[in-house]
N, CA, C, O and the ligand as a Tripos MOL2 file, in Angstrom:
@<TRIPOS>MOLECULE
protein
  265   263    67     0     0
PROTEIN
NO_CHARGES

@<TRIPOS>ATOM
      1 N          28.4380   13.2560   47.7820 N.3       1 MET1
      2 CA         27.5500   13.7770   46.7440 C.3       1 MET1
      3 C          27.8820   13.1070   45.4040 C.2       1 MET1
      4 O          28.9360   13.3580   44.8190 O.2       1 MET1
      5 N          26.9810   12.2670   44.9360 N.am      2 ALA2
      6 CA         27.2440   11.5460   43.6820 C.3       2 ALA2
      7 C          26.2650   11.9760   42.5970 C.2       2 ALA2
      8 O          25.0550   12.0430   42.8100 O.2       2 ALA2
      9 N          26.8190   12.2590   41.4540 N.am      3 THR3
     10 CA         25.9820   12.5350   40.2870 C.3       3 THR3
     11 C          26.2520   11.4530   39.2520 C.2       3 THR3
     12 O          27.3340   10.8670   39.2230 O.2       3 THR3
     13 N          25.2670   11.1920   38.4050 N.am      4 TYR4
     14 CA         25.4270   10.1500   37.4010 C.3       4 TYR4
     15 C          25.1500   10.6770   36.0010 C.2       4 TYR4
     16 O          24.2440   11.4810   35.7820 O.2       4 TYR4
     17 N          25.9550   10.2020   35.0650 N.am      5 GLU5
     18 CA         25.6870   10.4670   33.6630 C.3       5 GLU5
     19 C          25.0300    9.2190   33.0850 C.2       5 GLU5
     20 O          25.3680    8.1010   33.4730 O.2       5 GLU5
     21 N          24.1000    9.4040   32.1690 N.am      6 GLU6
     22 CA         23.4250    8.2700   31.5410 C.3       6 GLU6
     23 C          23.4260    8.4160   30.0260 C.2       6 GLU6
     24 O          23.2720    9.5150   29.4930 O.2       6 GLU6
     25 N          23.6020    7.2960   29.3440 N.am      7 LYS7
     26 CA         23.5370    7.2850   27.8840 C.3       7 LYS7
     27 C          22.9340    5.9710   27.4370 C.2       7 LYS7
     28 O          23.1130    4.9490   28.1000 O.2       7 LYS7
     29 N          22.2220    5.9820   26.3200 N.am      8 SER8
     30 CA         21.7110    4.7240   25.7940 C.3       8 SER8
     31 C          22.8530    3.9720   25.1250 C.2       8 SER8
     32 O          23.7160    4.5720   24.4840 O.2       8 SER8
     33 N          22.8490    2.6420   25.2840 N.am      9 SER9
     34 CA         23.9700    1.8300   24.8410 C.3       9 SER9
     35 C          23.5250    0.4010   24.6240 C.2       9 SER9
     36 O          22.3710    0.0560   24.8760 O.2       9 SER9
     37 N          24.4490   -0.4380   24.1520 N.am     10 TYR10
     38 CA         24.1530   -1.8560   23.9730 C.3      10 TYR10
     39 C          24.9730   -2.6800   24.9600 C.2      10 TYR10
     40 O          26.1960   -2.5520   25.0130 O.2      10 TYR10
     41 N          24.3010   -3.5290   25.7450 N.am     11 CYS11
     42 CA         25.0010   -4.3750   26.7130 C.3      11 CYS11
     43 C          25.1580   -5.7870   26.1560 C.2      11 CYS11
     44 O          24.1790   -6.4060   25.7380 O.2      11 CYS11
     45 N          26.3950   -6.2970   26.1510 N.am     12 LYS12
     46 CA         26.6570   -7.6380   25.6270 C.3      12 LYS12
     47 C          26.1390   -8.7340   26.5550 C.2      12 LYS12
     48 O          25.7860   -9.8190   26.0920 O.2      12 LYS12
     49 N          26.0920   -8.4640   27.8520 N.am     13 ASP13
     50 CA         25.5910   -9.4600   28.8080 C.3      13 ASP13
     51 C          24.0650   -9.5380   28.8010 C.2      13 ASP13
     52 O          23.5020  -10.6310   28.8630 O.2      13 ASP13
     53 N          23.3940   -8.3900   28.7270 N.am     14 CYS14
     54 CA         21.9310   -8.3660   28.6430 C.3      14 CYS14
     55 C          21.4660   -8.7170   27.2330 C.2      14 CYS14
     56 O          20.3330   -9.1600   27.0450 O.2      14 CYS14
     57 N          22.3300   -8.5230   26.2510 N.am     15 ASP15
     58 CA         22.0210   -8.7660   24.8450 C.3      15 ASP15
     59 C          20.8650   -7.8990   24.3630 C.2      15 ASP15
     60 O          20.0180   -8.3480   23.5920 O.2      15 ASP15
     61 N          20.8410   -6.6750   24.8180 N.am     16 LYS16
     62 CA         19.8150   -5.7280   24.3760 C.3      16 LYS16
     63 C          20.2710   -4.3050   24.6350 C.2      16 LYS16
     64 O          21.3110   -4.0560   25.2450 O.2      16 LYS16
     65 N          19.4630   -3.3880   24.1530 N.am     17 LYS17
     66 CA         19.7650   -1.9710   24.3890 C.3      17 LYS17
     67 C          19.4410   -1.6120   25.8300 C.2      17 LYS17
     68 O          18.3620   -1.9220   26.3340 O.2      17 LYS17
     69 N          20.3690   -0.9690   26.4700 N.am     18 VAL18
     70 CA         20.1930   -0.5830   27.8720 C.3      18 VAL18
     71 C          20.6280    0.8740   28.0620 C.2      18 VAL18
     72 O          21.0880    1.5360   27.1320 O.2      18 VAL18
     73 N          20.4680    1.3340   29.2720 N.am     19 LEU19
     74 CA         20.9840    2.6270   29.6560 C.3      19 LEU19
     75 C          22.2970    2.3920   30.3920 C.2      19 LEU19
     76 O          22.3300    1.6830   31.3980 O.2      19 LEU19
     77 N          23.3710    2.9810   29.8970 N.am     20 LYS20
     78 CA         24.6210    2.8380   30.6420 C.3      20 LYS20
     79 C          24.8170    4.0520   31.5330 C.2      20 LYS20
     80 O          24.3430    5.1500   31.2400 O.2      20 LYS20
     81 N          25.5240    3.8240   32.6220 N.am     21 LYS21
     82 CA         25.7140    4.8570   33.6300 C.3      21 LYS21
     83 C          27.1770    4.9900   33.9950 C.2      21 LYS21
     84 O          27.9500    4.0410   33.8570 O.2      21 LYS21
     85 N          27.5450    6.1400   34.4490 N.am     22 ARG22
     86 CA         28.8380    6.2900   35.1070 C.3      22 ARG22
     87 C          28.7400    7.4180   36.1140 C.2      22 ARG22
     88 O          27.9150    8.3260   36.0010 O.2      22 ARG22
     89 N          29.5950    7.3270   37.0820 N.am     23 LYS23
     90 CA         29.6130    8.3580   38.1060 C.3      23 LYS23
     91 C          30.1760    9.6340   37.5150 C.2      23 LYS23
     92 O          31.2680    9.6460   36.9480 O.2      23 LYS23
     93 N          29.4380   10.6720   37.6520 N.am     24 GLY24
     94 CA         29.9270   11.9680   37.1810 C.3      24 GLY24
     95 C          30.8350   12.6030   38.2170 C.2      24 GLY24
     96 O          30.7010   12.3500   39.4140 O.2      24 GLY24
     97 N          31.7460   13.4170   37.7570 N.am     25 THR25
     98 CA         32.6240   14.1220   38.6740 C.3      25 THR25
     99 C          32.0460   15.5100   38.9300 C.2      25 THR25
    100 O          31.6840   16.2260   37.9980 O.2      25 THR25
    101 N          31.9680   15.8700   40.1800 N.am     26 ASN26
    102 CA         31.4960   17.1930   40.5500 C.3      26 ASN26
    103 C          32.6330   18.2000   40.3700 C.2      26 ASN26
    104 O          33.3680   18.5020   41.3100 O.2      26 ASN26
    105 N          32.7620   18.7120   39.1480 N.am     27 HIS27
    106 CA         33.9160   19.5570   38.8160 C.3      27 HIS27
    107 C          33.9270   20.8850   39.5670 C.2      27 HIS27
    108 O          34.9940   21.4210   39.8670 O.2      27 HIS27
    109 N          32.7630   21.4100   39.8670 N.am     28 LEU28
    110 CA         32.7020   22.6810   40.6040 C.3      28 LEU28
    111 C          33.2860   22.5330   42.0020 C.2      28 LEU28
    112 O          34.0480   23.3800   42.4680 O.2      28 LEU28
    113 N          32.9130   21.4380   42.6610 N.am     29 LEU29
    114 CA         33.4470   21.1530   43.9940 C.3      29 LEU29
    115 C          34.9680   21.0200   43.9530 C.2      29 LEU29
    116 O          35.6680   21.5660   44.8060 O.2      29 LEU29
    117 N          35.4780   20.2870   42.9530 N.am     30 HIS30
    118 CA         36.9240   20.0960   42.8210 C.3      30 HIS30
    119 C          37.6480   21.4080   42.5270 C.2      30 HIS30
    120 O          38.7700   21.6350   42.9810 O.2      30 HIS30
    121 N          36.9790   22.2650   41.7550 N.am     31 LEU31
    122 CA         37.5660   23.5710   41.4300 C.3      31 LEU31
    123 C          37.7280   24.4170   42.6940 C.2      31 LEU31
    124 O          38.7630   25.0510   42.9040 O.2      31 LEU31
    125 N          36.7010   24.4160   43.5190 N.am     32 ILE32
    126 CA         36.7430   25.1760   44.7740 C.3      32 ILE32
    127 C          37.8360   24.6230   45.6950 C.2      32 ILE32
    128 O          38.6120   25.3820   46.2760 O.2      32 ILE32
    129 N          37.8870   23.2910   45.8190 N.am     33 LEU33
    130 CA         38.9010   22.6640   46.6670 C.3      33 LEU33
    131 C          40.3140   22.9380   46.1590 C.2      33 LEU33
    132 O          41.2440   23.0850   46.9530 O.2      33 LEU33
    133 N          40.4770   23.0070   44.8400 N.am     34 SER34
    134 CA         41.7810   23.3160   44.2480 C.3      34 SER34
    135 C          42.2480   24.7170   44.6380 C.2      34 SER34
    136 O          43.4250   24.9430   44.9220 O.2      34 SER34
    137 N          41.3030   25.6430   44.6420 N.am     35 PHE35
    138 CA         41.6360   27.0100   45.0650 C.3      35 PHE35
    139 C          42.0360   27.0350   46.5360 C.2      35 PHE35
    140 O          43.0170   27.6740   46.9140 O.2      35 PHE35
    141 N          41.2630   26.3300   47.3600 N.am     36 LEU36
    142 CA         41.4870   26.3420   48.8090 C.3      36 LEU36
    143 C          42.8090   25.6910   49.2080 C.2      36 LEU36
    144 O          43.4090   26.0550   50.2200 O.2      36 LEU36
    145 N          43.2650   24.7110   48.3930 N.am     37 THR37
    146 CA         44.5000   23.9970   48.7310 C.3      37 THR37
    147 C          45.6710   24.4500   47.8630 C.2      37 THR37
    148 O          46.6840   23.7570   47.7700 O.2      37 THR37
    149 N          45.5330   25.6030   47.2340 N.am     38 ALA38
    150 CA         46.5800   26.1870   46.3860 C.3      38 ALA38
    151 C          47.0240   25.2450   45.2600 C.2      38 ALA38
    152 O          48.2010   25.2080   44.9010 O.2      38 ALA38
    153 N          46.0740   24.4880   44.7110 N.am     39 GLY39
    154 CA         46.3610   23.6430   43.5580 C.3      39 GLY39
    155 C          46.7030   22.2010   43.8610 C.2      39 GLY39
    156 O          46.7470   21.3650   42.9580 O.2      39 GLY39
    157 N          46.9470   21.9030   45.1370 N.am     40 ILE40
    158 CA         47.3210   20.5260   45.5220 C.3      40 ILE40
    159 C          46.1860   19.5480   45.2020 C.2      40 ILE40
    160 O          46.4210   18.3980   44.8290 O.2      40 ILE40
    161 N          44.9640   20.0280   45.3570 N.am     41 TRP41
    162 CA         43.7870   19.1740   45.1430 C.3      41 TRP41
    163 C          43.6420   18.6790   43.7030 C.2      41 TRP41
    164 O          42.9430   17.6980   43.4500 O.2      41 TRP41
    165 N          44.3000   19.3570   42.7610 N.am     42 ILE42
    166 CA         44.2300   18.9620   41.3470 C.3      42 ILE42
    167 C          44.6530   17.4960   41.1610 C.2      42 ILE42
    168 O          44.1120   16.7910   40.3090 O.2      42 ILE42
    169 N          45.6240   17.0470   41.9670 N.am     43 ILE43
    170 CA         46.0850   15.6480   41.9110 C.3      43 ILE43
    171 C          44.9330   14.6980   42.2460 C.2      43 ILE43
    172 O          44.7120   13.7030   41.5560 O.2      43 ILE43
    173 N          44.2130   15.0190   43.3060 N.am     44 VAL44
    174 CA         43.0590   14.2010   43.7140 C.3      44 VAL44
    175 C          41.9820   14.2340   42.6300 C.2      44 VAL44
    176 O          41.3610   13.2150   42.3280 O.2      44 VAL44
    177 N          41.7740   15.3890   42.0640 N.am     45 TRP45
    178 CA         40.7900   15.6070   40.9960 C.3      45 TRP45
    179 C          41.0660   14.6670   39.8150 C.2      45 TRP45
    180 O          40.1660   13.9860   39.3240 O.2      45 TRP45
    181 N          42.3170   14.6470   39.3770 N.am     46 ILE46
    182 CA         42.7160   13.8060   38.2400 C.3      46 ILE46
    183 C          42.5090   12.3240   38.5690 C.2      46 ILE46
    184 O          41.9590   11.5740   37.7630 O.2      46 ILE46
    185 N          42.9540   11.9120   39.7600 N.am     47 LEU47
    186 CA         42.8110   10.5140   40.1830 C.3      47 LEU47
    187 C          41.3430   10.1030   40.2350 C.2      47 LEU47
    188 O          40.9910    8.9990   39.8210 O.2      47 LEU47
    189 N          40.5020   10.9720   40.7340 N.am     48 THR48
    190 CA         39.0620   10.7040   40.8150 C.3      48 THR48
    191 C          38.4650   10.5240   39.4250 C.2      48 THR48
    192 O          37.6620    9.6190   39.1980 O.2      48 THR48
    193 N          38.8600   11.3850   38.5020 N.am     49 ALA49
    194 CA         38.3530   11.3290   37.1330 C.3      49 ALA49
    195 C          38.7420   10.0140   36.4470 C.2      49 ALA49
    196 O          37.9560    9.4610   35.6780 O.2      49 ALA49
    197 N          39.9530    9.5140   36.7260 N.am     50 ILE50
    198 CA         40.4240    8.2610   36.1240 C.3      50 ILE50
    199 C          39.7040    7.0600   36.7510 C.2      50 ILE50
    200 O          39.2270    6.1750   36.0410 O.2      50 ILE50
    201 N          39.6320    7.0400   38.0660 N.am     51 LYS51
    202 CA         39.0930    5.8880   38.7900 C.3      51 LYS51
    203 C          37.6030    5.6700   38.5530 C.2      51 LYS51
    204 O          37.1520    4.5300   38.4460 O.2      51 LYS51
    205 N          36.8430    6.7480   38.4720 N.am     52 PHE52
    206 CA         35.3950    6.6170   38.3910 C.3      52 PHE52
    207 C          34.8540    6.8890   36.9900 C.2      52 PHE52
    208 O          33.6620    7.1430   36.8170 O.2      52 PHE52
    209 N          35.7340    6.8340   35.9950 N.am     53 GLY53
    210 CA         35.3310    7.1810   34.6430 C.3      53 GLY53
    211 C          34.6580    6.0840   33.8550 C.2      53 GLY53
    212 O          34.1840    6.3310   32.7470 O.2      53 GLY53
    213 N          34.5980    4.8430   34.4060 N.am     54 GLY54
    214 CA         34.1090    3.7140   33.6340 C.3      54 GLY54
    215 C          32.5960    3.6430   33.5010 C.2      54 GLY54
    216 O          31.8630    3.9120   34.4530 O.2      54 GLY54
    217 N          32.1400    3.2780   32.3070 N.am     55 TRP55
    218 CA         30.7120    3.0880   32.0620 C.3      55 TRP55
    219 C          30.3040    1.6830   32.4840 C.2      55 TRP55
    220 O          31.0960    0.7460   32.3810 O.2      55 TRP55
    221 N          29.0760    1.5370   32.9560 N.am     56 TYR56
    222 CA         28.5420    0.2040   33.2610 C.3      56 TYR56
    223 C          27.0520    0.1700   32.9700 C.2      56 TYR56
    224 O          26.3690    1.1940   32.9560 O.2      56 TYR56
    225 N          26.5650   -1.0740   32.7340 N.am     57 CYS57
    226 CA         25.1580   -1.2970   32.4100 C.3      57 CYS57
    227 C          24.2770   -1.0010   33.6250 C.2      57 CYS57
    228 O          24.5740   -1.4480   34.7330 O.2      57 CYS57
    229 N          23.1980   -0.2520   33.4180 N.am     58 SER58
    230 CA         22.3200    0.0960   34.5370 C.3      58 SER58
    231 C          21.4220   -1.0720   34.9340 C.2      58 SER58
    232 O          20.8120   -1.0390   36.0020 O.2      58 SER58
    233 N          21.3270   -2.1070   34.0920 N.am     59 ILE59
    234 CA         20.5000   -3.2810   34.3880 C.3      59 ILE59
    235 C          21.2880   -4.3290   35.1730 C.2      59 ILE59
    236 O          20.8830   -4.7300   36.2650 O.2      59 ILE59
    237 N          22.4320   -4.7770   34.6030 N.am     60 CYS60
    238 CA         23.1750   -5.8850   35.2150 C.3      60 CYS60
    239 C          24.4990   -5.4470   35.8230 C.2      60 CYS60
    240 O          25.1290   -6.2210   36.5440 O.2      60 CYS60
    241 N          24.9290   -4.2370   35.5500 N.am     61 GLY61
    242 CA         26.1820   -3.7460   36.1270 C.3      61 GLY61
    243 C          27.4240   -4.1460   35.3480 C.2      61 GLY61
    244 O          28.5430   -3.8590   35.7730 O.2      61 GLY61
    245 N          27.2360   -4.8130   34.2020 N.am     62 SER62
    246 CA         28.3620   -5.2500   33.3850 C.3      62 SER62
    247 C          29.1210   -4.0760   32.7850 C.2      62 SER62
    248 O          28.5440   -3.0350   32.4710 O.2      62 SER62
    249 N          30.4170   -4.2660   32.6350 N.am     63 LYS63
    250 CA         31.2380   -3.2320   32.0070 C.3      63 LYS63
    251 C          31.2810   -3.4060   30.4850 C.2      63 LYS63
    252 O          31.8600   -2.5870   29.7710 O.2      63 LYS63
    253 N          30.6500   -4.5030   29.9950 N.am     64 LYS64
    254 CA         30.7010   -4.7940   28.5590 C.3      64 LYS64
    255 C          29.6330   -4.0200   27.7980 C.2      64 LYS64
    256 O          28.7980   -4.6110   27.1140 O.2      64 LYS64
    257 N          29.6620   -2.7250   27.9180 N.am     65 VAL65
    258 CA         28.7400   -1.8740   27.1950 C.3      65 VAL65
    259 C          29.4810   -1.0860   26.1390 C.2      65 VAL65
    260 O          30.6280   -0.6810   26.3310 O.2      65 VAL65
    261 N          28.8140   -0.8760   25.0270 N.am     66 SER66
    262 CA         29.4560   -0.1400   23.9430 C.3      66 SER66
    263 C          29.0250    1.3200   23.9720 C.2      66 SER66
    264 O          29.4610    2.1090   23.1340 O.2      66 SER66
    265 ZN         23.5780   -5.4630   31.1050 Zn       67 ZN67
@<TRIPOS>BOND
     1     1     2 1
     2     2     3 1
     3     3     4 2
     4     3     5 am
     5     5     6 1
     6     6     7 1
     7     7     8 2
     8     7     9 am
     9     9    10 1
    10    10    11 1
    11    11    12 2
    12    11    13 am
    13    13    14 1
    14    14    15 1
    15    15    16 2
    16    15    17 am
    17    17    18 1
    18    18    19 1
    19    19    20 2
    20    19    21 am
    21    21    22 1
    22    22    23 1
    23    23    24 2
    24    23    25 am
    25    25    26 1
    26    26    27 1
    27    27    28 2
    28    27    29 am
    29    29    30 1
    30    30    31 1
    31    31    32 2
    32    31    33 am
    33    33    34 1
    34    34    35 1
    35    35    36 2
    36    35    37 am
    37    37    38 1
    38    38    39 1
    39    39    40 2
    40    39    41 am
    41    41    42 1
    42    42    43 1
    43    43    44 2
    44    43    45 am
    45    45    46 1
    46    46    47 1
    47    47    48 2
    48    47    49 am
    49    49    50 1
    50    50    51 1
    51    51    52 2
    52    51    53 am
    53    53    54 1
    54    54    55 1
    55    55    56 2
    56    55    57 am
    57    57    58 1
    58    58    59 1
    59    59    60 2
    60    59    61 am
    61    61    62 1
    62    62    63 1
    63    63    64 2
    64    63    65 am
    65    65    66 1
    66    66    67 1
    67    67    68 2
    68    67    69 am
    69    69    70 1
    70    70    71 1
    71    71    72 2
    72    71    73 am
    73    73    74 1
    74    74    75 1
    75    75    76 2
    76    75    77 am
    77    77    78 1
    78    78    79 1
    79    79    80 2
    80    79    81 am
    81    81    82 1
    82    82    83 1
    83    83    84 2
    84    83    85 am
    85    85    86 1
    86    86    87 1
    87    87    88 2
    88    87    89 am
    89    89    90 1
    90    90    91 1
    91    91    92 2
    92    91    93 am
    93    93    94 1
    94    94    95 1
    95    95    96 2
    96    95    97 am
    97    97    98 1
    98    98    99 1
    99    99   100 2
   100    99   101 am
   101   101   102 1
   102   102   103 1
   103   103   104 2
   104   103   105 am
   105   105   106 1
   106   106   107 1
   107   107   108 2
   108   107   109 am
   109   109   110 1
   110   110   111 1
   111   111   112 2
   112   111   113 am
   113   113   114 1
   114   114   115 1
   115   115   116 2
   116   115   117 am
   117   117   118 1
   118   118   119 1
   119   119   120 2
   120   119   121 am
   121   121   122 1
   122   122   123 1
   123   123   124 2
   124   123   125 am
   125   125   126 1
   126   126   127 1
   127   127   128 2
   128   127   129 am
   129   129   130 1
   130   130   131 1
   131   131   132 2
   132   131   133 am
   133   133   134 1
   134   134   135 1
   135   135   136 2
   136   135   137 am
   137   137   138 1
   138   138   139 1
   139   139   140 2
   140   139   141 am
   141   141   142 1
   142   142   143 1
   143   143   144 2
   144   143   145 am
   145   145   146 1
   146   146   147 1
   147   147   148 2
   148   147   149 am
   149   149   150 1
   150   150   151 1
   151   151   152 2
   152   151   153 am
   153   153   154 1
   154   154   155 1
   155   155   156 2
   156   155   157 am
   157   157   158 1
   158   158   159 1
   159   159   160 2
   160   159   161 am
   161   161   162 1
   162   162   163 1
   163   163   164 2
   164   163   165 am
   165   165   166 1
   166   166   167 1
   167   167   168 2
   168   167   169 am
   169   169   170 1
   170   170   171 1
   171   171   172 2
   172   171   173 am
   173   173   174 1
   174   174   175 1
   175   175   176 2
   176   175   177 am
   177   177   178 1
   178   178   179 1
   179   179   180 2
   180   179   181 am
   181   181   182 1
   182   182   183 1
   183   183   184 2
   184   183   185 am
   185   185   186 1
   186   186   187 1
   187   187   188 2
   188   187   189 am
   189   189   190 1
   190   190   191 1
   191   191   192 2
   192   191   193 am
   193   193   194 1
   194   194   195 1
   195   195   196 2
   196   195   197 am
   197   197   198 1
   198   198   199 1
   199   199   200 2
   200   199   201 am
   201   201   202 1
   202   202   203 1
   203   203   204 2
   204   203   205 am
   205   205   206 1
   206   206   207 1
   207   207   208 2
   208   207   209 am
   209   209   210 1
   210   210   211 1
   211   211   212 2
   212   211   213 am
   213   213   214 1
   214   214   215 1
   215   215   216 2
   216   215   217 am
   217   217   218 1
   218   218   219 1
   219   219   220 2
   220   219   221 am
   221   221   222 1
   222   222   223 1
   223   223   224 2
   224   223   225 am
   225   225   226 1
   226   226   227 1
   227   227   228 2
   228   227   229 am
   229   229   230 1
   230   230   231 1
   231   231   232 2
   232   231   233 am
   233   233   234 1
   234   234   235 1
   235   235   236 2
   236   235   237 am
   237   237   238 1
   238   238   239 1
   239   239   240 2
   240   239   241 am
   241   241   242 1
   242   242   243 1
   243   243   244 2
   244   243   245 am
   245   245   246 1
   246   246   247 1
   247   247   248 2
   248   247   249 am
   249   249   250 1
   250   250   251 1
   251   251   252 2
   252   251   253 am
   253   253   254 1
   254   254   255 1
   255   255   256 2
   256   255   257 am
   257   257   258 1
   258   258   259 1
   259   259   260 2
   260   259   261 am
   261   261   262 1
   262   262   263 1
   263   263   264 2
@<TRIPOS>SUBSTRUCTURE
     1 MET1         2 RESIDUE 1 A MET
     2 ALA2         6 RESIDUE 1 A ALA
     3 THR3        10 RESIDUE 1 A THR
     4 TYR4        14 RESIDUE 1 A TYR
     5 GLU5        18 RESIDUE 1 A GLU
     6 GLU6        22 RESIDUE 1 A GLU
     7 LYS7        26 RESIDUE 1 A LYS
     8 SER8        30 RESIDUE 1 A SER
     9 SER9        34 RESIDUE 1 A SER
    10 TYR10       38 RESIDUE 1 A TYR
    11 CYS11       42 RESIDUE 1 A CYS
    12 LYS12       46 RESIDUE 1 A LYS
    13 ASP13       50 RESIDUE 1 A ASP
    14 CYS14       54 RESIDUE 1 A CYS
    15 ASP15       58 RESIDUE 1 A ASP
    16 LYS16       62 RESIDUE 1 A LYS
    17 LYS17       66 RESIDUE 1 A LYS
    18 VAL18       70 RESIDUE 1 A VAL
    19 LEU19       74 RESIDUE 1 A LEU
    20 LYS20       78 RESIDUE 1 A LYS
    21 LYS21       82 RESIDUE 1 A LYS
    22 ARG22       86 RESIDUE 1 A ARG
    23 LYS23       90 RESIDUE 1 A LYS
    24 GLY24       94 RESIDUE 1 A GLY
    25 THR25       98 RESIDUE 1 A THR
    26 ASN26      102 RESIDUE 1 A ASN
    27 HIS27      106 RESIDUE 1 A HIS
    28 LEU28      110 RESIDUE 1 A LEU
    29 LEU29      114 RESIDUE 1 A LEU
    30 HIS30      118 RESIDUE 1 A HIS
    31 LEU31      122 RESIDUE 1 A LEU
    32 ILE32      126 RESIDUE 1 A ILE
    33 LEU33      130 RESIDUE 1 A LEU
    34 SER34      134 RESIDUE 1 A SER
    35 PHE35      138 RESIDUE 1 A PHE
    36 LEU36      142 RESIDUE 1 A LEU
    37 THR37      146 RESIDUE 1 A THR
    38 ALA38      150 RESIDUE 1 A ALA
    39 GLY39      154 RESIDUE 1 A GLY
    40 ILE40      158 RESIDUE 1 A ILE
    41 TRP41      162 RESIDUE 1 A TRP
    42 ILE42      166 RESIDUE 1 A ILE
    43 ILE43      170 RESIDUE 1 A ILE
    44 VAL44      174 RESIDUE 1 A VAL
    45 TRP45      178 RESIDUE 1 A TRP
    46 ILE46      182 RESIDUE 1 A ILE
    47 LEU47      186 RESIDUE 1 A LEU
    48 THR48      190 RESIDUE 1 A THR
    49 ALA49      194 RESIDUE 1 A ALA
    50 ILE50      198 RESIDUE 1 A ILE
    51 LYS51      202 RESIDUE 1 A LYS
    52 PHE52      206 RESIDUE 1 A PHE
    53 GLY53      210 RESIDUE 1 A GLY
    54 GLY54      214 RESIDUE 1 A GLY
    55 TRP55      218 RESIDUE 1 A TRP
    56 TYR56      222 RESIDUE 1 A TYR
    57 CYS57      226 RESIDUE 1 A CYS
    58 SER58      230 RESIDUE 1 A SER
    59 ILE59      234 RESIDUE 1 A ILE
    60 CYS60      238 RESIDUE 1 A CYS
    61 GLY61      242 RESIDUE 1 A GLY
    62 SER62      246 RESIDUE 1 A SER
    63 LYS63      250 RESIDUE 1 A LYS
    64 LYS64      254 RESIDUE 1 A LYS
    65 VAL65      258 RESIDUE 1 A VAL
    66 SER66      262 RESIDUE 1 A SER
    67 ZN67       265 GROUP 0 **** ****
């Protein structure tokens, strides 16, 4: 289950205003899993938030967005 956040931004590779995207974290799902695993899942939650936190251009996929 993937959710996406979108924001308007400027892409250096496209050289124009674009929509930037990043994968959103399903915090409700992680909260439930944390309860079920007595808090162990919090480690996975944090790692997921770090790994998938990067913004990228929705046109070319470049990470050079402001
Ligand atoms: Zn771009």
